[in-house]
C-alpha positions as CSV (number, residue, x, y, z in Angstrom):
1,X,-31.8,6.7,35.4
2,X,-32.9,9.6,33.3
3,X,-32.5,9.4,29.5
4,X,-30.1,12.3,29.3
5,X,-27.8,10.8,31.9
6,X,-27.7,7.4,30.1
7,X,-27.0,9.2,26.8
8,X,-24.2,11.2,28.4
9,X,-22.5,8.0,29.8
10,X,-22.8,6.3,26.4
11,X,-21.4,9.3,24.6
12,X,-18.5,9.5,27.1
13,X,-17.8,5.8,26.6
14,X,-17.7,6.2,22.8
15,X,-15.3,9.2,23.1
16,X,-13.0,7.3,25.4
17,X,-13.0,4.3,23.0
18,X,-12.2,6.4,19.9
19,X,-9.4,8.4,21.6
20,X,-7.5,5.2,22.0
21,X,-7.4,5.0,18.2
22,X,-5.9,8.5,17.7
23,X,-2.8,8.3,19.8
24,X,-0.2,8.1,17.0
25,X,0.2,8.9,13.3
26,X,-0.4,6.1,10.8
27,X,2.0,5.5,7.9
28,X,0.8,4.1,4.6
29,X,4.1,3.3,2.9
30,X,2.6,1.6,-0.1
31,X,0.7,4.7,-1.1
32,X,3.4,7.1,0.0
33,X,5.8,5.4,-2.3
34,X,3.7,6.6,-5.3
35,X,4.4,10.2,-4.4
36,X,8.1,9.7,-5.1
37,X,9.3,10.1,-8.7
38,X,12.5,8.3,-9.6
39,X,14.9,10.8,-11.3
40,X,12.9,13.8,-10.2
41,X,12.3,13.7,-6.4
42,X,15.0,15.0,-4.1
43,X,15.8,14.3,-0.4
44,X,13.8,17.3,0.6
45,X,10.7,16.0,-1.3
46,X,11.0,12.6,0.5
47,X,11.4,14.3,3.9
48,X,8.3,16.3,3.1
49,X,6.2,13.3,2.1
50,X,7.5,10.7,4.6
51,X,9.4,12.5,7.3
52,X,12.7,11.3,8.8
53,X,13.7,7.8,7.8
54,X,13.7,4.9,10.4
55,X,17.3,4.1,9.3
56,X,19.8,5.0,6.7
57,X,23.0,3.6,5.3
58,X,25.8,4.6,3.0
59,X,26.1,2.3,0.0
60,X,29.0,4.2,-1.6
61,X,30.6,7.6,-1.4
62,X,27.7,9.3,-3.2
63,X,24.9,6.7,-2.8
64,X,22.7,6.6,0.3
65,X,19.7,4.5,1.2
66,X,16.8,5.5,3.5
67,X,14.6,2.8,5.0
68,X,11.0,3.4,6.2
69,X,9.3,0.7,8.2
70,X,5.7,0.1,9.2
71,X,4.1,-2.6,11.3
72,X,0.6,-3.7,10.1
73,X,-1.5,-4.3,13.2
74,X,-3.7,-7.4,13.4
75,X,-7.4,-7.0,14.4
76,X,-6.7,-8.0,18.0
77,X,-3.7,-5.7,18.2
78,X,-5.9,-2.7,17.5
79,X,-7.9,-3.3,20.7
80,X,-7.3,-0.8,23.5
81,X,-5.4,-2.0,26.5
82,X,-5.0,-5.7,25.5
83,X,-3.7,-5.1,22.0
84,X,-0.1,-5.0,23.0
85,X,-0.3,-8.7,23.9
86,X,-0.8,-9.8,20.2
87,X,1.6,-10.0,17.3
88,X,1.4,-7.9,14.2
89,X,-0.3,-9.1,11.0
90,X,2.8,-8.2,8.9
91,X,5.3,-5.5,8.0
92,X,5.9,-3.1,5.2
93,X,9.3,-1.6,4.2
94,X,10.1,1.2,1.8
95,X,13.7,1.4,0.6
96,X,14.7,4.7,-1.2
97,X,18.1,5.0,-2.8
98,X,19.7,8.4,-3.5
99,X,22.7,9.3,-5.7
100,X,23.7,12.7,-4.4
101,X,20.4,14.5,-3.7
102,X,18.3,12.7,-6.3
103,X,16.1,9.5,-5.9
104,X,17.4,6.8,-8.2
105,X,15.4,3.8,-6.8
106,X,12.3,3.3,-4.7
107,X,11.1,-0.2,-3.6
108,X,8.2,-1.2,-1.4
109,X,8.1,-4.7,0.0
110,X,5.5,-6.3,2.2
111,X,5.6,-9.4,4.5
112,X,2.6,-11.1,6.0
113,X,2.8,-13.2,9.2
114,X,1.3,-16.3,7.6
115,X,3.2,-15.9,4.3
116,X,5.5,-18.9,4.7
117,X,3.1,-21.3,6.5
118,X,2.9,-23.4,3.3
119,X,6.5,-24.5,3.8
120,X,5.6,-26.3,7.0
121,X,2.7,-28.3,5.5
122,X,4.5,-30.4,2.9
123,X,5.1,-34.1,3.8
124,X,8.2,-34.4,1.7
125,X,10.0,-32.3,4.2
126,X,10.0,-35.0,6.8
127,X,13.3,-36.8,6.9
128,X,13.1,-40.5,7.3
129,X,15.9,-42.6,8.6
């Protein structure tokens, strides 16, 4: 097999592999939260930075909350084709509270899949009869 043909096949394989990584946009909620200024940012600012919320709810007549949610993929979940068979490494959530059109609160929280494994390892939890 000539060198140029092997090189072409290798290049094609690399391109196919990397196109699997670019199929959707990626959110980085922790860093996106830093773009929001409490007391100054408006709904339009938040829409510009983060897009449409994943969900929203009315807290009171003039107070609304928007929720942005992201799934942090595990190493195996990032693999093309087989990645869908594995569970995520954790989740991130950004909760933004508006009073009227102004941001009054912005909270980011994160959850890792193994975060509560310690609770299962304590012997005092075993009930003895």
